[in-house]
C-alpha positions in Angstrom: -14.9 2.0 9.3 -18.8 3.3 8.4 -20.6 0.7 10.4 -20.7 1.4 13.9 -21.6 -1.9 15.3 -19.2 -5.1 14.8 -20.4 -8.7 15.0 -19.6 -12.1 13.6 -20.1 -10.5 10.4 -17.2 -8.8 10.3 -14.8 -12.0 10.4 -13.5 -12.2 6.7 -14.4 -9.2 5.5 -12.1 -7.2 3.3 -11.1 -3.7 4.3 -9.1 -0.6 3.8 -6.2 0.0 6.5 -3.9 2.5 6.8 -0.2 2.4 5.7 2.7 4.6 6.0 4.1 3.4 2.2 1.2 2.9 0.3 -1.3 5.1 2.2 -4.1 1.8 2.4 -3.8 -1.6 1.8 -6.2 -4.5 1.7 -6.7 -6.7 4.8 -9.2 -9.1 6.2 -10.8 -8.7 9.7 -9.6 -12.0 11.6 -10.8 -11.4 15.3 -12.1 -8.2 16.9 -10.7 -6.8 19.9 -12.0 -4.1 22.6 -10.7 -1.2 20.7 -9.9 -2.4 17.0 -9.5 -5.3 15.1 -7.0 -8.0 14.0 -6.4 -8.1 10.0 -4.2 -10.2 7.8 -2.9 -7.8 5.0 -3.9 -9.3 1.5 -0.5 -8.9 -0.5 1.7 -9.9 2.3 -0.6 -12.3 4.8 1.2 -10.0 7.3 -1.2 -9.9 10.8 -1.8 -6.4 11.9 -4.0 -4.5 14.4 -5.8 -1.5 14.2 -7.9 0.7 15.9 -11.9 1.2 14.4 -11.5 4.5 13.3 -8.0 3.2 11.4 -9.9 0.5 8.7 -12.4 1.7 6.0 -15.5 0.2 4.2 -13.8 -1.6 1.0 -16.0 -1.8 -2.4 -17.5 -5.5 -3.1 -14.9 -5.7 -6.3 -12.0 -3.5 -5.0 -10.5 -4.0 -8.7 -13.0 -2.0 -10.3 -12.6 1.8 -11.4 -15.3 4.2 -11.8 -14.9 7.7 -13.8 -16.2 9.4 -11.1 -15.7 8.6 -7.5 -19.1 10.1 -6.5 -20.2 6.4 -7.9 -18.5 4.8 -5.1 -20.8 2.6 -3.3 -18.7 3.1 0.0 -17.3 6.8 0.3 -14.0 7.2 2.1 -10.2 8.4 1.7 -9.2 5.1 0.9 -11.6 4.4 -1.7 -10.5 7.4 -3.3 -7.0 6.3 -3.1 -7.8 3.2 -4.5 -9.9 4.3 -7.6 -7.3 6.8 -8.5 -4.8 4.2 -8.1 -6.1 1.6 -10.2 -7.1 4.5 -13.5 -3.5 5.5 -13.1 -2.0 1.9 -13.5 -4.5 1.7 -16.6 -3.0 5.0 -17.9 -5.9 7.1 -17.2 -4.6 10.5 -15.4 -8.5 12.2 -15.2 -11.3 11.2 -12.3 -13.9 13.2 -11.5 -14.8 13.9 -8.0 -19.0 15.4 -9.2 -17.7 18.6 -11.4 -14.2 18.6 -9.6 -11.2 16.6 -12.0 -8.1 15.1 -10.3 -5.1 15.1 -12.6 -2.3 13.1 -11.7 0.8 14.1 -13.6 1.9 10.5 -15.7 5.3 12.4 -16.5 5.1 11.3 -19.9 3.6 12.5 -23.4 0.3 10.1 -23.9 -0.6 9.8 -27.7 -3.5 11.5 -28.5 -4.4 12.9 -25.6 -4.1 16.7 -26.0 -4.9 15.9 -30.2 -6.9 17.9 -32.7 -9.4 14.8 -32.8 -9.6 14.5 -29.3 -10.5 18.1 -28.9 -13.4 17.5 -31.6 -14.6 14.4 -29.3 -15.4 16.6 -26.7 -17.3 19.5 -27.7 -20.5 19.9 -26.5 -20.2 17.0 -24.6 -21.6 17.2 -20.5 -19.4 15.7 -17.9 -20.4 11.9 -17.7 -20.6 11.6 -21.3 -17.1 11.1 -22.2 -13.8 9.7 -20.3 -12.8 12.5 -18.0 -10.6 15.0 -19.0 -9.4 18.7 -19.1 -11.2 19.4 -22.0 -14.3 18.4 -20.5 -14.0 21.2 -17.7 -12.8 23.3 -20.7 -15.9 22.4 -22.5 -18.4 23.2 -19.3 -17.0 26.0 -18.4 -17.7 27.7 -21.9 -21.3 26.4 -22.3 -21.9 27.4 -18.3 -20.0 31.2 -19.7 -22.4 31.3 -22.6 -25.6 30.0 -21.1 -25.2 32.2 -17.8 -23.9 35.3 -19.8 -20.8 35.3 -16.7 -17.5 35.1 -16.7 -15.9 31.6 -15.4 -13.0 30.8 -13.9 -10.8 27.2 -14.2 -8.1 27.3 -10.8 -5.7 24.9 -11.3 -4.2 23.9 -8.4 -1.8 21.5 -6.8 2.4 21.1 -6.0 5.0 21.9 -7.9 5.2 19.2 -10.5 1.9 18.0 -10.4 1.3 18.8 -13.9 -0.4 22.2 -13.6 1.4 24.4 -16.7 0.7 21.8 -18.8 -3.2 21.5 -17.6 -3.3 25.4 -18.2 -1.6 24.7 -21.7 -4.3 21.9 -22.9 -7.3 24.6 -21.5 -6.1 27.3 -23.6 -5.7 25.0 -26.6 -9.2 23.9 -26.3 -10.5 27.3 -26.5 -8.7 28.8 -28.9 -8.7 25.5 -31.5 -13.0 24.9 -31.0 -14.0 28.9 -30.9 -10.7 30.7 -32.2 -11.2 30.5 -35.9 -12.2 33.7 -36.4 -9.7 35.6 -34.3 -7.5 35.1 -37.1 -3.5 35.6 -35.8 -5.0 36.5 -32.6 -5.8 32.7 -31.6 -2.1 31.8 -32.8 -0.4 34.3 -30.6 -3.1 33.0 -27.4 -0.8 29.7 -27.7 2.2 31.0 -28.4 2.2 32.9 -24.9 3.4 29.8 -23.3 7.2 29.5 -25.1 7.7 33.1 -23.4 6.3 32.8 -20.0 8.0 29.7 -19.5 11.2 30.7 -21.3 11.8 33.5 -18.8 9.2 32.6 -16.0 10.1 28.7 -15.4 13.1 27.0 -14.2 14.2 23.5 -13.1 13.5 23.0 -9.1 14.2 19.7 -7.6 11.1 18.7 -7.7 10.0 19.7 -11.3 11.7 20.2 -14.4 9.3 22.8 -15.7 8.1 24.7 -12.4 6.8 27.9 -13.0 8.4 30.8 -10.8 5.2 32.9 -11.1 1.6 33.2 -10.9 -0.5 33.9 -13.9 -4.4 34.4 -14.7 -4.8 34.2 -17.9 -8.3 35.6 -19.3 -9.3 34.6 -22.8 -11.9 36.9 -23.8 -15.5 36.0 -26.0 -17.5 38.2 -28.4 -21.1 37.9 -28.4 -21.2 35.3 -30.7 -18.9 32.9 -28.9 -15.9 33.7 -30.3 -12.4 34.3 -29.1 -11.8 38.1 -29.0 -8.5 38.1 -27.5 -7.1 37.9 -24.3 -4.9 39.6 -21.3 -2.4 37.9 -18.8 -2.0 39.5 -15.5 1.3 37.9 -13.4 2.1 37.2 -9.8 5.2 37.2 -7.5 8.2 36.4 -10.3 10.8 34.6 -8.0 13.4 37.5 -9.2 16.1 35.9 -6.1 16.7 32.9 -8.4 18.5 35.2 -11.2 21.1 35.6 -9.2 21.1 32.3 -7.0 20.1 29.1 -7.2 19.9 25.7 -4.7 22.5 23.1 -5.8 20.7 21.1 -8.2 18.2 23.6 -9.8 18.3 25.9 -12.5 17.9 30.2 -13.4 15.3 30.5 -15.6 15.0 28.3 -18.7 15.8 31.3 -20.7 19.7 31.8 -20.1 20.3 27.7 -21.1 18.5 28.6 -23.9 20.1 31.4 -25.3 23.7 29.4 -24.8 22.3 26.2 -26.5 20.4 28.0 -29.5 22.0 31.3 -30.4 23.5 31.3 -33.8 27.3 31.3 -33.4 27.1 35.2 -35.1 24.8 36.2 -31.8 26.6 33.7 -29.3 30.2 35.5 -30.7 28.4 39.3 -30.8 27.1 38.3 -27.0 30.0 37.2 -25.7 28.4 33.9 -24.4 30.3 30.8 -23.3 29.1 27.5 -21.3 26.8 28.0 -18.3 29.2 27.1 -15.6 31.5 30.1 -16.9 28.6 32.5 -15.3 28.5 33.1 -11.5 24.4 33.6 -12.0 24.6 30.1 -13.1 27.4 28.1 -12.0 26.2 27.5 -8.5 22.9 25.5 -9.7 22.6 22.8 -12.2 24.5 23.9 -15.3 23.2 20.7 -17.7 21.2 21.7 -20.5 17.6 19.9 -21.2 17.7 17.6 -24.2 15.1 15.5 -26.3 16.2 12.7 -28.2 13.5 13.0 -31.2 15.0 16.8 -31.6 17.0 17.3 -35.0 18.6 20.3 -33.5 22.1 19.6 -31.8 23.7 21.7 -29.1 27.4 22.6 -30.5 29.7 20.6 -28.3 32.0 23.9 -27.2 28.7 25.0 -25.5 28.2 22.5 -22.6 29.3 22.9 -19.4 28.8 19.5 -18.0 29.3 16.1 -19.9 26.0 15.0 -18.9 22.0 15.9 -20.3 18.7 15.9 -19.2 16.2 13.8 -21.3 12.8 15.4 -20.9 9.9 14.9 -22.9 8.7 18.1 -22.7 11.5 20.4 -22.0 14.7 20.9 -24.9 17.0 23.9 -24.7 17.6 24.1 -27.9 14.1 23.6 -29.7 12.5 25.8 -27.1 14.8 28.5 -28.1 13.8 28.1 -32.0 9.9 28.1 -30.4 10.8 31.2 -28.5 12.4 33.1 -31.4 8.6 32.2 -33.5 6.4 33.0 -30.4 8.3 36.5 -30.5 7.8 37.2 -33.5 3.8 36.5 -33.7 3.6 38.7 -30.7 4.6 41.5 -32.8 8.5 41.8 -31.4 10.8 42.4 -34.7 14.5 42.0 -34.9 15.6 44.7 -32.8 13.6 43.9 -30.1 14.2 40.3 -29.9 18.0 41.5 -30.1 17.5 43.8 -27.4 16.1 40.8 -25.1 18.9 39.0 -26.0 21.6 41.3 -25.0 19.5 42.0 -21.6 19.7 38.3 -20.6 23.6 38.5 -22.0 24.4 41.8 -20.1 22.7 40.4 -16.7 24.9 37.4 -17.0 27.9 39.1 -17.5 26.7 41.8 -14.8 27.0 39.0 -12.5 30.5 38.3 -12.9 31.7 41.6 -11.8 33.7 41.1 -8.7 34.3 43.9 -6.0 37.7 43.9 -3.5 38.9 46.3 -1.0 40.3 49.0 -2.3 43.3 49.4 0.1 43.8 52.8 -1.6 40.6 54.5 -0.8 40.9 56.6 2.6 37.3 56.2 2.9 37.2 52.4 2.9 35.4 51.8 -0.6 35.7 49.1 -3.2 36.7 48.6 -6.5 36.4 46.1 -9.3 38.7 42.9 -9.3 41.3 43.1 -12.5 39.9 39.5 -13.3 36.5 40.7 -13.9 37.4 44.2 -16.1 36.2 42.1 -19.0 33.1 41.4 -17.5 32.5 45.3 -17.2 33.2 45.9 -20.1 30.7 43.3 -21.6 27.7 44.4 -19.6 28.4 47.9 -19.9 28.2 47.4 -23.9 25.0 45.0 -23.6 23.1 47.0 -21.3 24.0 50.5 -23.5 25.8 51.9 -20.6 29.2 53.4 -20.5 32.2 51.2 -18.7 32.8 54.0 -16.0 29.4 55.2 -15.0 28.3 51.2 -14.1 32.0 50.9 -12.5 30.9 54.4 -10.5 27.2 53.5 -10.2 28.3 50.1 -9.1 31.0 51.0 -6.4 29.2 53.9 -4.7 26.2 55.1 -3.5 24.5 59.1 -4.4 23.5 60.7 -0.8 21.3 63.9 -1.0 22.4 66.0 1.8 19.8 67.4 4.2 22.0 69.4 7.0 25.3 71.2 6.1 26.1 73.0 3.1 23.6 73.3 0.4 20.3 71.7 0.6 20.4 68.7 -1.8 23.7 68.7 -2.8 24.7 64.9 -4.3 27.1 63.2 -2.3 29.4 60.1 -3.4 29.1 57.3 -0.9 31.8 54.3 -1.3 30.5 51.1 -0.9 32.2 48.0 0.9 32.7 45.1 -1.0 29.7 43.2 0.0 27.4 45.8 -0.5 28.3 46.5 -3.8 28.2 42.9 -4.8 24.3 42.9 -3.2 23.8 46.5 -5.3 24.7 44.5 -8.3 22.7 41.7 -7.4 19.5 44.0 -6.7 20.4 45.7 -10.4 19.9 42.2 -12.3 17.1 41.3 -10.4 15.3 44.8 -11.5 16.1 44.4 -15.0 15.4 41.1 -14.9 11.7 41.9 -13.1 11.4 44.9 -15.7 12.1 43.0 -18.6 9.4 39.9 -17.6 7.0 43.2 -17.2 7.7 44.6 -20.1 7.1 41.0 -22.4 4.3 40.4 -20.7 2.6 44.0 -21.4 3.7 43.0 -25.1 1.8 40.0 -25.2 -1.2 41.5 -24.2 -1.1 44.2 -26.6 -0.7 41.2 -29.5 -4.0 39.9 -28.1 -6.1 42.8 -28.2 -9.8 43.1 -27.5 -12.1 45.1 -28.6 -15.1 44.4 -27.2 -15.8 41.3 -24.7 -19.0 39.6 -23.4 -17.6 38.1 -21.3 -14.2 35.6 -20.5 -12.7 32.4 -19.3 -9.8 32.8 -16.8 -7.1 29.7 -16.3 -5.5 30.7 -12.9 -2.0 28.8 -12.7 -0.2 29.6 -9.4 3.1 28.0 -7.5 1.8 25.5 -5.7 2.4 24.5 -2.2 5.9 24.7 -1.2 8.6 23.2 1.5 12.4 22.4 1.3 15.2 22.2 3.7 15.5 25.7 3.5 12.4 28.2 3.1 12.5 31.8 2.4 10.7 34.6 1.8 9.8 33.4 -2.0 8.1 30.3 -0.1 6.2 32.2 2.7 4.2 34.8 -0.6 3.6 31.5 -2.1 2.1 29.4 0.9 0.4 32.3 1.6 -1.3 32.4 -1.7 -2.2 28.5 -1.6 -3.5 29.3 1.8 -5.9 32.1 0.3 -7.0 29.7 -2.4 -7.6 26.9 0.0 -10.2 29.1 1.9 -11.6 29.8 -1.3 -12.1 26.6 -2.1 -13.5 26.1 1.2 -16.1 29.2 0.9 -17.2 28.3 -2.4 -17.2 24.1 -2.7 -18.0 23.4 1.0 -19.3 26.4 3.0 -21.5 28.0 0.5 -22.6 24.7 -1.1 -24.0 23.7 2.2 -25.4 27.2 3.2 -27.4 27.0 -0.1 -28.8 23.6 0.9 -30.0 24.7 3.7 -31.5 27.7 2.9 -33.3 26.2 -0.4 -34.9 23.7 2.5 -32.8 20.9 1.1 -32.1 18.0 3.7 -28.7 17.4 3.5 -26.5 15.6 5.9 -23.6 18.7 6.8 -20.3 17.9 6.2 -17.3 19.0 8.6 -14.1 20.5 7.0 -11.2 22.3 8.1 -11.4 25.8 8.1 -8.0 28.2 7.8 -9.1 31.7 8.0 -7.1 31.5 11.5 -3.7 30.8 9.2 -4.6 33.6 6.8 -5.4 36.2 9.8 -1.8 35.3 11.2 -0.5 36.6 7.8 -2.7 39.6 7.2 -4.4 41.0 10.3 -3.8 44.4 11.2 -1.8 45.3 13.5 -0.4 42.0 14.5 -0.4 40.3 10.7 3.4 39.1 9.6 3.0 40.8 6.4 2.1 44.1 8.5 5.2 43.5 11.3 7.5 42.7 8.3 6.6 46.3 6.6 6.6 48.0 9.8 10.4 46.5 10.2 11.7 48.5 7.2 10.4 51.7 8.4 13.0 51.4 11.4 16.3 53.0 11.8 18.3 49.7 11.8 15.8 47.0 10.3 16.8 43.5 11.3 15.4 39.9 10.5 15.8 39.1 14.0 13.8 41.9 15.6 11.1 41.3 13.2 11.2 38.1 14.2 10.8 38.4 17.7 7.9 40.5 17.3 6.2 38.4 15.5 6.3 35.7 18.4 5.5 38.2 20.9 2.4 40.0 18.9 1.1 36.6 18.1 1.9 34.5 21.2 -0.4 31.5 22.1 -1.5 31.2 18.2 -2.2 27.8 17.5 -0.4 28.5 13.9 2.8 30.0 15.1 5.8 28.5 17.1 9.4 28.7 17.4 11.8 26.4 15.1 12.7 24.3 18.0 9.4 22.6 18.0 10.1 21.5 14.1 10.6 17.6 13.9 13.3 18.2 11.7 16.7 18.1 13.3 18.3 21.5 11.4 15.3 23.7 11.9 15.7 22.8 15.6 19.1 24.3 15.8 17.8 27.7 14.5 17.4 30.2 17.5 13.6 31.5 18.1 14.8 35.0 16.5 15.5 33.3 13.4 12.5 31.4 12.1 8.6 30.8 12.1 7.3 27.8 12.5 3.9 28.3 10.7 1.3 25.3 10.4 -0.3 25.8 6.9 -3.2 23.9 5.7 -1.2 21.6 3.9 1.5 20.8 6.1 4.2 22.7 8.9 6.9 24.6 7.3 9.6 26.1 9.0 10.9 29.6 7.3 14.3 31.3 7.7 13.5 35.2 8.2 17.4 36.1 7.6 16.2 37.8 4.2 13.0 38.8 4.7 13.7 42.3 5.3 15.6 43.1 2.2 13.4 40.3 -0.2 10.4 42.3 1.3 12.0 45.6 0.1 12.8 46.1 -3.9 13.3 49.2 -4.2 16.6 50.0 -6.1 19.4 52.4 -5.0 19.0 55.9 -6.3 22.4 55.6 -7.9 21.4 52.4 -9.9 18.3 54.3 -11.1 20.3 57.2 -12.3 22.6 55.0 -13.8 20.2 52.9 -16.0 18.7 56.5 -17.2 22.0 57.0 -19.2 21.4 54.1 -21.3 21.8 54.2 -25.0 18.9 51.6 -25.5 15.6 53.4 -25.4 13.7 49.8 -24.2 16.2 49.5 -21.4 15.2 53.5 -20.2 11.7 52.5 -20.9 11.5 49.3 -18.3 12.4 51.7 -15.7 10.5 55.0 -16.4 6.8 53.3 -16.2 5.9 54.6 -12.6 2.7 52.5 -12.4 4.9 49.4 -12.4 7.2 50.4 -9.4 4.2 50.1 -7.3 5.0 53.5 -5.7 2.8 56.0 -3.8 2.8 59.4 -2.9 2.7 60.2 0.9 2.9 63.4 1.9 4.8 64.8 -1.3 6.9 62.0 -1.1 7.4 58.8 -3.0 7.6 55.6 -1.1 8.1 52.1 -2.1 5.4 49.9 -1.7 7.0 46.4 -0.6 6.8 43.0 -2.2 4.4 41.7 0.5 2.1 44.5 0.4 2.3 44.7 -3.4 1.6 41.0 -3.4 -1.2 41.3 -1.3 -3.0 43.8 -3.1 -2.5 41.4 -6.3 -4.2 38.8 -4.5 -6.6 40.7 -3.1 -7.5 41.9 -6.7 -7.8 38.5 -8.2 -10.0 36.8 -5.6 -12.5 39.2 -6.5 -12.3 38.3 -9.8 -12.6 34.7 -8.9 -15.8 36.0 -6.5 -17.6 37.4 -9.7 -17.0 34.4 -11.9 -18.2 30.9 -11.9 -15.8 28.5 -10.8 -14.7 25.3 -11.8 -11.6 23.3 -10.3 -8.7 21.3 -11.3 -6.7 19.6 -8.4 -3.1 18.5 -10.1 -1.4 15.6 -8.2 2.6 14.6 -8.0 2.4 10.9 -8.3 6.5 10.6 -7.2 8.9 12.8 -5.8 11.6 11.7 -8.3 9.8 12.4 -11.2 9.7 8.6 -12.6 6.8 8.0 -15.5 3.8 6.1 -14.1 5.2 5.4 -10.7 2.0 5.6 -8.0 3.5 6.8 -3.9 0.6 5.9 -2.3 1.4 7.7 0.6 2.5 11.3 -1.0 -1.0 11.4 -3.1 -3.0 10.7 0.0 -1.3 13.3 1.6 -2.0 15.7 -1.4 -5.7 14.9 -1.4 -6.1 15.2 1.9 -4.6 18.7 1.9 -7.0 19.5 -1.1 -9.9 18.6 1.0 -11.1 16.1 -1.5 -12.1 13.4 1.0 -15.0 15.9 2.4 -15.9 17.1 -1.2 -16.5 13.4 -2.1 -18.8 12.9 0.6 -20.7 16.4 0.3 -20.9 15.7 -3.7 -22.4 12.1 -3.1 -25.1 13.6 -0.7 -25.4 16.8 -2.2 -26.6 18.1 -5.6 -23.7 19.9 -7.9 -25.6 21.3 -10.4 -28.8 23.8 -10.5 -30.5 26.1 -12.1 -33.5 28.4 -10.6 -37.0 28.1 -12.1 -36.9 31.7 -13.3 -33.8 31.1 -15.0 -35.3 27.9 -16.7 -38.5 29.0 -17.5 -37.4 32.6 -19.4 -35.0 30.3 -21.3 -38.0 28.7 -22.8 -40.9 31.8 -22.4 -40.6 33.4 -25.6 -41.4 29.9 -27.8 -44.2 28.6 -25.6 -47.4 28.1 -26.4 -50.4 29.8 -24.4 -51.2 26.4 -23.0 -47.6 26.8 -21.5 -47.2 30.4 -21.0 -49.7 31.1 -18.5 -47.5 28.4 -16.1 -46.0 29.7 -13.1 -41.9 28.8 -13.4 -41.8 25.7 -10.6 -45.0 24.2 -12.4 -43.3 24.9 -15.9 -40.4 23.0 -14.3 -42.0 20.2 -13.0 -43.4 19.4 -16.4 -40.2 20.1 -18.2 -38.6 17.1 -15.6 -41.8 14.5 -16.1 -41.4 15.4 -19.9 -37.8 14.1 -20.0 -38.7 10.7 -17.4 -36.3 12.2 -15.1 -35.4 9.2 -11.8 -37.2 11.4 -8.8 -34.1 10.0 -7.2 -31.6 12.1 -9.2 -32.8 15.4 -8.5 -34.7 17.9 -5.7 -36.8 20.8 -5.6 -35.9 23.4 -3.5 -37.8 27.0 -2.5 -36.3 28.6 -5.4 -34.2 25.8 -7.7 -34.0 22.6 -9.2 -31.2 20.5 -7.8 -29.5 17.7 -9.9 -26.9 14.7 -8.1 -23.5 14.4 -9.4 -23.4 12.3 -12.6 -26.7 13.5 -14.0 -25.2 16.5 -15.9 -26.0 15.2 -19.2 -29.7 15.8 -18.4 -29.0 18.7 -17.1 -27.3 19.9 -19.8 -30.2 18.6 -22.6 -33.1 21.1 -20.7 -30.5 23.8 -20.3 -29.3 23.8 -24.5 -30.3 27.0 -26.0 -30.0 25.8 -29.3 -33.9 25.9 -31.5 -34.3 22.7 -32.3 -33.7 21.3 -29.3 -35.7 23.4 -27.1 -38.6 23.1 -29.6 -38.2 19.1 -29.0 -38.6 19.7 -25.4 -41.4 21.8 -25.2 -43.2 19.5 -27.7 -42.5 16.9 -25.2 -43.9 19.0 -22.7 -46.6 19.9 -24.8 -47.4 16.6 -25.5 -46.9 15.2 -21.5 -48.9 18.0 -20.4 -51.9 16.8 -23.0 -51.5 13.5 -22.0 -51.6 14.7 -17.9 -54.8 16.8 -18.3 -56.3 13.5 -20.3 -55.3 11.6 -17.4 -56.8 14.3 -14.8 -59.8 14.0 -16.9 -60.1 10.3 -16.6 -59.1 10.0 -13.1 -62.0 12.8 -12.6 -64.6 10.8 -14.5 -63.7 7.6 -12.5 -63.5 9.4 -9.0 -67.0 10.9 -10.3 -68.2 7.1 -11.1 -67.0 5.5 -7.8 -68.6 8.3 -5.8 -71.9 7.6 -7.5 -71.5 3.8 -6.9 -70.5 4.8 -3.3 -73.2 7.2 -3.0 -75.6 4.0 -4.3 -74.0 1.6 -2.4 -74.0 3.7 1.1 -77.5 4.8 0.8 -78.4 0.9 0.4 -76.9 -0.1 3.2 -78.2 3.0 5.2 -81.4 1.9 4.1 -81.1 -1.6 5.8 -79.8 0.0 8.7 -82.6 2.0 8.9 -84.8 -1.3 8.6 -82.4 -3.4 11.2 -82.8 -0.2 13.7 -86.9 0.3 12.8 -87.3 -3.5 13.3 -84.9 -3.3 16.4 -87.4 -0.3 18.2 -90.4 -2.3 17.7 -89.1 -5.4 18.8 -87.7 -3.4 22.0 -91.1 -1.8 22.3 -93.2 -5.1 22.3 -90.5 -6.3 24.9 -91.4 -3.8 27.4 -95.0 -3.7 26.6 -94.9 -7.5 27.5 -92.9 -6.4 30.4 -95.6 -4.4 31.4 -98.6 -6.9 30.9 -97.0 -9.3 32.8 -95.9 -7.1 35.5 -100.2 -6.1 35.6 -101.0 -9.9 35.9 -99.0 -10.5 38.9 -100.1 -7.4 40.9 -103.7 -8.5 40.5 -102.8 -11.9 41.9 
């Protein structure tokens, strides 16, 4: 509890106690033990005991909610969770922690939440003037971009299924509708990027029906006048392994199902499509369609592979395919390019249906394509613009260049085993899909160009922290990314904020927080970092995941963050051998990674024979996908091309992203997943508490309530008004002018504090702060007029005070002179009397001597 002493006053007091299901429950203290309390729960009337540190102070009225958690009287994890629960129960998914927004996914569309009317309501409004909303964060970012003339970033983070993608779409909609009218078609193209990116980059997982399987940083660029000028999209780490295999209950990327559901009958026949369960790349996961009961479009009955469908308020395969076609058109893609996309997607599906068997007639131990899948070979060849025999040879054999014996440079065709050919087929499918995705993003960027940009607002949406029953290289990279972003959050919000308070001379209590720098070093420190060890393993003649795992444990022996799988609490993980997995303690929890496919997944280089095969395609766009060397990430070392590994490329991209974030003003949106069943309006207190703790919100809450999240320097504040100041104010130094401005506005001295070079505002006082920082002439002249009036009144009061002080001083002097005269008279009388008494004594002494 917040109180350090416990007395009879605690009896009957309502407090929060930890609970495994709800996170915290209310209980009343009935007795005090030597190390804690005995309590009775409010809901079940059950008697329980808790240690002192497991009880938390409760608000006087625990049923009352606040918009900003910093307004809570008692500040702790329990009151934070309770406030979020109360607001969520009232249909309010947004809550502030100072200038940080908490968003809890409702798993249901809310009427008018993102409507044009709502957008108008939030334009120009400060945080705290309206209900908490993602639009308020977007508006704050825009106004700070204009005021400070620096780019801004909105970092949307959270677990998979927490609503990050929808938040990112809402920000784009708000910015484009408010300041995109002058941009013409670019505004619509910016908004229409989402259907394309979601179709090719999102998929159904066990935790989210619309999970982003890649990271993206969407930049909206603005001109000098403040209107939208264009945009640019950067993307990171597309999960290509999903193209070939999905876990049970999950789907491949949406585009495959959208194409099957929404293709016209002629297109369906031309692409030789079939229900999802007829394709190897789809049938191992969930094959049902997403439908929307409100949709007017219906999927043909012969396209279903399962009788069941999944109803979703956001996703509908057939409707989304129609939106995708429209979006591609707005992005400048013609019918021929659309046909290229459909053919490539269908070609990947047919490519996956090609199967291999050992060729008993081949003395060199090669394989051949099974007779049952010859039709798939023909379909894939036609749709990818390849000759069937060329595709057959490219898949069943590998071309190598002789370095010893014979003529140097001679090409040799080496037959492949069936499993090797299958691996090559999958690698080709993943490479084609990855290159297609890169090409689509490049086409989108071409459609939203900008000639000149004064600043931008970037919205970052990356896959959230992930942990499954089986965690592989994808989760390894995703969780490393989240570690880096959490560290950035800690540095920007907690560490740098407190360092600034200290340097500015503000007496703010130091807030402790968990630093994850050691976990980041485990991944990237040279030479013992896990990424470096993985790259070194790939250079060995016979690279194996067991050797990599063994080296990882040996090189980081004793590291707090790394342990063997047998230390896991999960039984299936404990059954792994030490050289088969890595147990890593992340900021958000402990994850056990199965390293079986780490080496292969880290090396995305395609076989030379398959690259040569693609170069022979009759479709120029297919060839162009693989001709752009900059997209391959290859670097030249000693005259040879060396492919950059997936991990190294991702680290480089992440480093570049963090450089951008460090050079922008940042705004944070913490998305929270309310339950694991994806049920609408169901609040799982324990799960939500875990997410808030991992996000560091308890530490932020304490810091923001004690601290001052808004600030500006005296010089910046003065320079904004300097050109409009009359001579009587222009001669004031910036600090004095700032004080005059604050006094003129009548601000409460408790709500702000002056530092050495800046003035700081408490949380919840953004409205007053923004009023000062608005740059429109009318507002500035009004404030200058107030300062002038206040200064005149202050000087008049000062003159009055001076006059009264002089009068008071005169009266004091006269009063003291009178008193001094009296003292002098008393003193003279005293001295005369003293001399008289002395002379009397002397006379009496003489008389006595004469006698």
